[in-house]
Legacy VTK file of the C-alpha trace (Angstrom):
# vtk DataFile Version 3.0
C-alpha trace
ASCII
DATASET POLYDATA
POINTS 142 float
113.632 -1.879 -0.582
117.393 -1.042 -1.140
118.423 -4.086 0.660
116.319 -6.288 -1.481
117.565 -4.608 -4.553
121.155 -5.157 -3.381
120.421 -8.890 -2.660
118.901 -9.134 -6.168
121.880 -7.364 -7.930
124.450 -9.411 -6.012
122.999 -12.786 -6.742
125.153 -15.157 -8.662
122.999 -15.400 -11.737
122.777 -11.716 -12.125
126.490 -11.154 -11.833
127.178 -13.937 -14.244
124.714 -12.477 -16.805
126.420 -8.992 -16.465
129.921 -10.488 -16.963
128.548 -12.454 -20.039
126.979 -9.315 -21.593
130.226 -7.283 -21.101
132.513 -10.094 -22.584
129.803 -10.638 -25.376
130.074 -7.060 -26.373
133.827 -7.163 -26.448
133.799 -10.369 -28.204
131.358 -9.016 -30.825
133.956 -6.436 -31.873
136.512 -9.295 -32.362
134.190 -11.314 -34.385
133.216 -8.187 -36.534
136.892 -7.531 -37.234
137.529 -11.211 -38.211
134.629 -11.206 -40.606
135.117 -7.628 -42.032
138.860 -7.511 -42.147
139.951 -11.088 -42.846
137.209 -13.229 -44.188
135.084 -10.830 -46.382
138.029 -9.479 -48.236
138.857 -13.105 -49.298
135.213 -13.654 -50.256
135.128 -10.418 -52.203
138.323 -11.345 -54.006
136.926 -14.700 -54.891
133.950 -13.122 -56.509
135.790 -10.583 -58.436
137.429 -7.758 -56.300
134.037 -6.552 -54.930
133.204 -4.763 -51.788
130.879 -7.476 -50.366
129.157 -5.135 -47.975
128.130 -2.740 -50.750
126.150 -5.385 -52.668
122.599 -4.253 -52.853
119.520 -4.026 -55.254
117.958 -0.588 -55.488
114.280 -0.574 -54.668
113.695 3.123 -55.481
114.050 4.870 -58.783
116.143 7.665 -57.104
118.851 5.195 -56.197
121.461 4.805 -59.044
123.502 1.675 -59.168
127.176 1.845 -58.255
126.870 3.884 -55.187
128.305 2.847 -51.746
125.545 1.340 -49.495
125.379 4.207 -47.066
125.011 6.762 -49.879
122.292 4.609 -51.664
120.476 4.467 -48.367
120.353 8.112 -48.086
118.677 8.398 -51.525
116.026 5.587 -50.989
115.215 2.057 -50.239
117.745 -0.636 -51.002
117.783 -4.463 -50.565
121.177 -4.745 -48.993
121.713 -8.460 -49.329
125.582 -8.134 -49.175
125.242 -6.516 -45.709
123.061 -9.258 -44.604
125.429 -11.970 -45.774
128.118 -10.192 -43.661
125.921 -10.158 -40.603
124.918 -13.658 -41.156
128.566 -14.741 -41.304
129.188 -12.744 -38.122
126.514 -14.762 -36.417
127.782 -18.094 -37.692
131.240 -17.469 -36.624
130.152 -16.299 -33.251
127.757 -19.315 -32.838
130.517 -21.670 -33.701
132.981 -20.171 -31.264
130.427 -20.293 -28.482
129.693 -23.926 -29.434
133.417 -24.756 -29.233
133.607 -23.115 -25.812
130.569 -24.876 -24.486
131.876 -28.241 -25.898
135.209 -27.721 -24.166
133.563 -26.688 -20.832
131.317 -29.813 -21.019
134.182 -32.034 -21.790
136.066 -30.701 -18.625
132.882 -31.301 -16.599
132.610 -34.906 -17.792
136.315 -35.495 -16.776
135.573 -34.062 -13.410
132.638 -36.125 -12.921
134.193 -39.378 -14.232
137.111 -38.981 -11.675
136.800 -41.692 -8.967
135.681 -40.283 -5.691
136.230 -41.642 -2.294
133.005 -43.356 -1.216
131.358 -41.395 1.586
131.617 -42.701 5.113
128.541 -44.716 6.259
125.899 -42.856 8.322
125.243 -43.643 11.885
122.081 -45.612 10.955
124.126 -47.770 8.361
126.723 -48.502 11.009
124.074 -49.472 13.501
122.189 -51.749 11.038
125.607 -53.419 10.081
126.329 -54.186 13.724
122.812 -55.526 14.209
123.120 -57.722 11.023
126.495 -59.071 12.122
125.127 -59.814 15.654
122.126 -61.697 14.215
124.426 -63.718 11.916
126.598 -64.553 15.018
123.456 -65.748 16.952
122.199 -67.811 14.073
125.532 -69.390 13.642
125.589 -70.873 17.229
LINES 1 143
142 0 1 2 3 4 5 6 7 8 9 10 11 12 13 14 15 16 17 18 19 20 21 22 23 24 25 26 27 28 29 30 31 32 33 34 35 36 37 38 39 40 41 42 43 44 45 46 47 48 49 50 51 52 53 54 55 56 57 58 59 60 61 62 63 64 65 66 67 68 69 70 71 72 73 74 75 76 77 78 79 80 81 82 83 84 85 86 87 88 89 90 91 92 93 94 95 96 97 98 99 100 101 102 103 104 105 106 107 108 109 110 111 112 113 114 115 116 117 118 119 120 121 122 123 124 125 126 127 128 129 130 131 132 133 134 135 136 137 138 139 140 141
């Protein structure tokens, strides 16, 4: 059973998946920083110096307006549409970056596939058939 597990765990697909998850987790932090530290402050500035992640609609009478989102959540239900927009932008940026990476890899693979290859050597059967054809042509020509 341990041998089967080792074979399963060391298969190429499983290792590729593990590496992808680790890189994805690290990449997620980078995308979050780009959105939260670079992009969202510009959007907030454009809509009037607002903290975009703290935009919400209170759904409970106990939640006063003007509180930070985390404080408002402690008091009751809120419709956190600003936080949703931030997460949506994270997703779109991540999806676009992945699209660009896949597009680049596909372009490299097309170049590799388009490169002229040396034709494979004829098989033994092809050589024998060619010799037979040539011999028949020689006999027919006489």
